[in-house]
N, C-alpha and C positions, 0 to 999 in steps of 0.2 A: 611890733610883732616879732621881728628877728631877735630882739633882746630876750624876750620870753623863751623863745625856742632855744637860744644859746644857753640860757640859764638852766633850763630843764635838762638839756643834753649834758651840760657840765656836771650836774648832780648825778645823773645816771652813770656817766663815765667814771666819776670819782668813786661811786659805790662799787663798781666793778673792779677798779684798780685796788681799792682798799681790801676787798675780799681776797683778791689774788695775792697781794703782798703780805697779808697776814699769815699765809702759809698754813692753812688749816691742816690738822692731821688727816691722812688718808682715811676714808671710811669704807665700809663694807663693799658697796657697789664699785667704788673706784679700784680697790685692791683686787677685786674679783676679775676686773678687766686688765689691770696693770700686771698682774701675775703672769698673764700670757705673753708679756714682753720680756720676761726675765731671761728666757733661754730660747726664744724663737727668732728665726730670721725672717727676711722679707717674704719668701715664698711659703714658709711654714705658717704664716698668718692666713693663708688661704684655707687651711684645715679648720675643722670645727674647734671653737675655743673651749677652754676649760671653765669650770665654775658656772656653767649654764649661761654663758655670755654670748650675745649676738651684737655685732658692730659692723659698720661699713668698712670696706677695705681701705678706702682713702683715708679715713680717720685713723685706722690702725697703723698705716704707713706713716702718717704724720706724727703719731705718738712715738713710733720707733725711731724716726729721724730726729725728733726733738730730744729724746733720751740719749741718742748717740752723740748729738752735737753738744748739748748742754750738760749731759750727765744725768743719770737716773735720780730724780728728785721730785718733790712736789711741784716745784716751779716748772720743770721740764714736762712733766705729765699733764699739767694743766695749761701749758702754753698754747697748744692748738685751739682749745676751747676759748681761751682769753682773746686771742687774736680774732677768731671768728665772731665773738660777741661784739668786739669793738667795730669790726667791719659791718656787722649787721645793723648797727645804729645808723651809720652813714647811709647804707642802702635803704633802710626803712624811711629815712628822711626824704630821699629822692623819690621813693615810691609814693609816700603820702602827699608830697607836693603836687603830684600829677593826678591825684584822686580827689583831694579835698583842698579847701583853702580857708583862710581866716581863722576864726576860733576853732573850727574843727581840726585844722592842721596843727595848731598849737597844742590842743588837748591830746590828739592822737600821738604826737611825738612825745609829749610829756608822759603819757601812760606807758608807752613802750619803753622809755628811758628808765623809769623808776620802778617798773614792775618787778616784784620779788623773783618770779621764776627766771626772768631774763638775767637778773643779777646773780642769782645763785649758780646757775649752770654756766656762767661766764668763768667760774673758777672751780671747775670740777672735771676730773679726768674721765669724762664720758662724752659721747658723741652728740648729745642733744644740742649743744651750741653750734655744732657744724650743720645740723639739720636746720637750725634757725637761719644761719647764713645762706644755705642753699635756697631756702624759701624766699628770703628777702631779695636775693639776686634774681631769681626767676620772676618774682612779682615786679621788681624794678624794670626788668626788660619788658615785661608785659605792659606796664604803665607807659613806657616810652612808645610802644607800638600803638596803643589805643588812643594816645594823644596826638600822634603824628601820622599814623597810617603808612609810614615808610616801610617798604618790604625789608630793608636792611635789619630792622629790629627783629623780624621773624627769622631771618637768617642767623642773627646773633643768638636768638632763643634756641635754635637747633644746635648751635655750637656749645652753648652753655649747658644744655641738658645732660650730656654725658658726664661732665665734671660734677654737676650737682648730684647725679645718681651715684657717682663714686663716693661722694661725701655723705650721702643721706639716702636711706631706703625710702623714706617718706617723700622724697622729692618727686616720686611718681604721681602723688596726689596733686601737688602744686603744678607740676608740668602738664598733667592731664587736664586740670582745670584751666590752665592758661591756654591750651590749644582749643578747648571748647569755647572759651571766651573770645579768642581770636577769630574763630569761625563765625560766632554770633556777630562780632563787629563787622566782618566782611559782608554778611548777609544783610544786616540792617543798613550798612552804608550803600550797598548796591540797590537796596529798595528805596533809598532816598530819605532815610531817617537820620537826622543829625545825632551824632553820638559822642560829643565832647563830654568826658566823664565828669567834669566839675559842674557844669550847668546845662546838662542835656535836656531837651524838651521831649514831650511825649511823642512817639511816632504817630504818623497819620494812619489811623486804622482803616481809612478808605483806600489805601494804596493797593493797587492790583499787583500782588507780589509776582505772580508768574510772568505777566506781561512786562513788568518793570525790569525784572532780572534778564529776560530775553533781550529787551531793548539795550540794557547796559552792556550785555555780553557782545552785542553786535556793533555797538557804538565805539567811538574813539577811546572810551574809558575801559573797553574790554581788554586792551593790552596791559593796562595797569592792574586790572583785576586778575588776569592770568598770571602776571608776575607775583602777585600776592599769594595766589593759590599754589604756585610752584614753591614759594618759600615756606608756606604753611605745610605743604606735603613733605618737604624736606625735614621740617621740624618733627612731624609725626613719625617719619621713618627713623629719625635720630632717637626719638623716645623709645620706639619698639626695639631697635638694635641695642641701644645702651641698656635698656631694661632687661633684654634677654641675656646680655653678657653678664650683668651684675647678678641676675638670678642664677645662672649656671655656675658662675665662679664663687659666689659668696652665699647668696640666700639659700639655695638648695642644700648645700652641705651643712650649713649651720641649722637650717630648719629640720633636716633629718635627725640631727642630734638633739635639738632642744625644743622643737615646735610643740610637742605634746605637753611638756612642762610649762611652756609659756602660755599655751591655751588654758591650762588649769589655773594659772595665775591671773589670766585676763578674763576669767569666766564672767565676772560681774560687769565687764565692759563690752560684752557682746549683747546685741538686742535680743530679747526673748521671743524670737519668732514663733516658737512652738507654743507660747502662751500669749496670744494677742492681747488679752485683757491687761497684762502687765506692761505692755509697750508704752502707753502714755506716761505711766509713773517712771518707767526707765528713762524715757526722754527727758522728763522734768528733772529727775535726779542727775542725769548726765550733764545737762546744759546749765544747771545751777550749782554744779560741783566744782572740783578742782580744775577741770578743763578750761574754765573761763576765769581763772584766778588772776585777773589783771585789773588794776595793779596789785591787788591782794584778793584773797578769797580762800575757799576751802570746801571740805565735804559738808554734807547735810545742809544743802542750800546756802552755803557760805558765799557763793558767787552770784546770788540772785540779782544784786544791783548791776553787775556787769552784764548779765543776761538781758535785763530790761533795757540797758543802754544800747546793746547790740540790736535787740528787737526793734527799738525805736528807730535806729538808723535804717534798718531794712524797710520798715514801713515808709519812712520819709523818702528813701530812694525809689521805692515802688511807686509812690504817688507822683514823683517827679519824672517817672519814666526812665530812670537810669539803669537800663537793663544790662548794659555791659559791666558797669561797676558791680551790680548785684551778682552777675555771673562770675566775675573775678573773685569775689569773696565767698560765694556759696557753692560753686562747682567743686573746689577741693574738699569742702566739708561733705558734700554729697558722695564723693568718691570714697572718703573715709568711712562713711556709714555703710557703703556697699562692701568695703573690705571687712568691716566689723560683722556684717550680716553673713559673710562667707567664712567668718572665724579665722581670718588671716592677720588682722591687726586690730587692736582695741580702739574703741571710741569712748573717751571718758577715762575715768580712773585717775591715775596719777597725772599731774599736770605735765610731766616730762614727756609723756607719750604723745601729746599734741603740742609740744613747744613749737613745732614747725608752723602751726596755725597762729602763733602770737602776732605776726604782722597784720593778719586779717582781723583778729579779735580786737586788737588795739585800735586799728583804723575805725572799725564800727563803733567801738566804745567812745572814741573821741567825737565822732559825728553825733552819736546819741547824746553825749553830755552837752555838746554845743547846742543841740536842739532843746534840751531841758533848760539850759541857761537862757535861751532866747524867750522862754515863756515867763521869765521872772519880770515883775513890774518895776523895772529900773530905768533910769535915764541913760539911754544908750549913747548919748552924745558925750558922756563924761570921759570916755577914753576911746576916740574913734580909731579903732584898730582895723576896720575893714569897711568897704562901701558896697560889697556885693549884696544882692537882694536876699540871698539865703543865709546871711551871716548877721543876724540881728542880736548879737550878744552884747550886753553892756560891758564896758571896760572894767568896772569894779568887780562884777561877777566873775569875769574871766581871770582877773588878778587873784581873787580869792581861791578859785579852782586851781590855778597854777601854784599858789602858795601851799595848798593842801597836798598836791602831788610832790612838791619839793620836800614837804615834811615827811612824806612816806619814804622818799629816797634817803633823807637824812637819818630817819629812824633805822633804816636798814644798815647804814654805816655804823651807827652807835651800837646796834645789837651785835654786829660782827666784832667790833672792837671789844665789847664787854664779854663776849662769849666766843672766842676764836676757835671753835671746834663744833662738830655736829653732835657728837655724843661723847660722854666721858670715857667710854671704853676705848675710843679712838686715841685719846690722850694717853691712856694706860699703855697701849702697845708701843707708842712712840717713846714714852718715858722709860719703859723697861729696856728697850733696845739701846737708847742713849746711855743708860746706866751700865749696861753690859759692854758696850763698845764706845767709851768716851772718845771725844775728839782728840785727846792727847793722852799720853802716859801708857796705861796698861792695855790699850786696845789690841795690840798684836798678840797678847797672851790669851785672849778669849777666842775660843773655837766653837762653832756650832757643829754638833755631831752630824747633823743631817746635811746641811748645805756645804760644809767644808770637808767632811770626811765620808759622807755617804752612809752613816750609821744611824739606824732608827730602831726603836723598840715598839713603835706603833705606826706601821706603814699607812694605815687608813687615815691617820691624822693629816697627812700631806695632801689629801684630796679635799680638805675642808677650806672654807673661807677664812677661818681663824689662822690656818697655816699661811694662806696667801697674805693676810695682814702682817704676820710676823716676818715673812720672807721679803716683802716689799720694803718694810721699814728697815730690815737688816741691810738690804741692798743700798739704801739711802745713807744710813748712818754707820755701817760697819765697813772696815777695810776688806778688800777681796782676798780670801785665803785660797791657797792651792793645796790639794791633798798632799800630805807628807807621810811617807811610809818607811818602815824599816826594810832592809834588803830582803828579809823573809816574807814581806808582804803584809805584816801586821800593821794595824792602824795606830802606830806609835810615833812620836816625834824622834828625830835623829839624836837630839840631846835631851837629857832629863831635866829640862828647864821647867820652872813652875808655870802653871797655867790653869785657866778655868774652862770647863767644858759644859756647853749648854745643851740641855735636853728639853725640847719643846713637844708637848703633846696635849691632846684634848681628852678630858676625863670620860667623855661619852664614847670614845673609840677604844677598840681592843688594845691592850698593852701587855707586852711580854716581859714580865718581871724577872723571869729566869735568865733571859738573854741580857738584861741589864746587869744582873748580878755577875754573870760570866764576864761581861766587859769590865766591870769594876775590879774583879780579881785579876784580870790581865793587866789593867792599868797599875794596880798596886804592886806589881812585880818590879816596876821601875820608879814609882813615885809613892809618896805618902799622901793619903787623903786628909787634907787639913780641915776642911769644913764643907758643908752642903747648905746652899741657900735656896729658898723657894719664893716664887712669885706667882700670885693668883690673879688672873685677868677675868673680869666678869662684872655683872650688875646684880643689884638686889631686885630680882625679877618677880617674885611672888608676893601676894598680899600679906603673908606672914612675916615678910622681911628677911627671909632666909637668903643667904648669899649663894648664888649659883655661879660657879666658875665656868667660864667659856673655854679657858685654856690654862694650862699650868706650865710653869717654867722651873726646871730644876738645874741649878748650877753647881757642878762639882769642882772644887778648888783643890789642886794638888801642889805639893812642895817636893823638892828633891829629897831623896833619902840620904840620911847622914851615913857616911862611910867611916 
């Protein structure tokens, strides 16, 4: 059993490391966030972010610290996500070991390790891997509590919640679900219902709840119960205080700036409460779409298999009376649905929006797959991996399932090696910047009019994501220039040395050609214009195959005048 778990984890960690080390070019969403780190300090990150971005303050600070220590690069920007992803694998293993066992444990860990969403966001300069870490940490602490009942774990939960909230806005759903589950555990325990999460029996329906709780409160067990209630209350207070602090410091200012646009983007991920007849189809589309893409899946019912596996696990646990385990998995999802109904956070849509639910979905999928395998008519003594009464999976069937999961992880590695970029235009931006500012030689002679000298003929261009893509790549690959001026204040170098001047602009933004001509005339008083080079960045976007340029780069190359 341990060998299978180690093999699956090794494949998952390798896939994460390979994707990180391949150094994919930054893509649109990454640079939209990274551009906020170019000129901002620690406290300035408390202000609303540019380019319609919203991110937790802890993640932004981690990004800024990484860029400051390692240097602004793809590796530095993705380092926080990479570290969080590796840590989440270890925490999920600890969480799953306390919730399931046998084949269910092996399959749950395998699904989590090789799932494409977990691998992809392990090497992306976005906060989703931090959300995954926060969820795995909270769930691990919760699993420790419900398997031991020791109040110290509730105290620890109260201490962990503020840090999780700093790293992840969505930690409120996991933390809220954890507190509901902890309260349910205490209620059932006080009523005499055994609640070991792995092999819990059905509670006695004949228990007289009120009398039993009164008896426990007055008995010698009352002191322990009061201690647990005190720890639980402290965790609740911790959630409210940290939630309020995060809301006033980060969520409120960012929401005031971007909530309307985000709600328009998330429209299809909100339940259609005004049209109740559409609600069943919305639920079906949501729970069989990208949200449950573990280990793989997609839109248009592409994750139906994972949904059926999770549904199987829910039914199995319900029949076995595993109320605490069900609460741990379903309470955060219920809170997410409430937030979606209030139009504050999406449910469904892109898998990244619910990446914090990955530990729960993978745990349920592993339990469901183990249940399906136990129905196969195979000789279960062929590989005795477990002797528990609820783990009747044949060894051969389990090996085949694990081999399939390893194949998925290996395919992810091969795909990344064969295509080390998300979109071709991402490569174009990096290639152009590398050509303009080579690592050696003429790099010091190339000057960006906007970022080095503050000159632009299209001010609106620098509010676009295309400009963010250009500026982030320039920060990575170009030397840092300082403005150089003549004593009279004109934007001219002190010496008439040769050089190239880069003008970046978007063709769909206003452009002042007269101002450009005036600048050229001023430059030609000291230098001779030798040549002009053009670079066009874009994709063949329409069905007719016409080339649509997203951005244009003009390079003016000057030489000294002959005297």
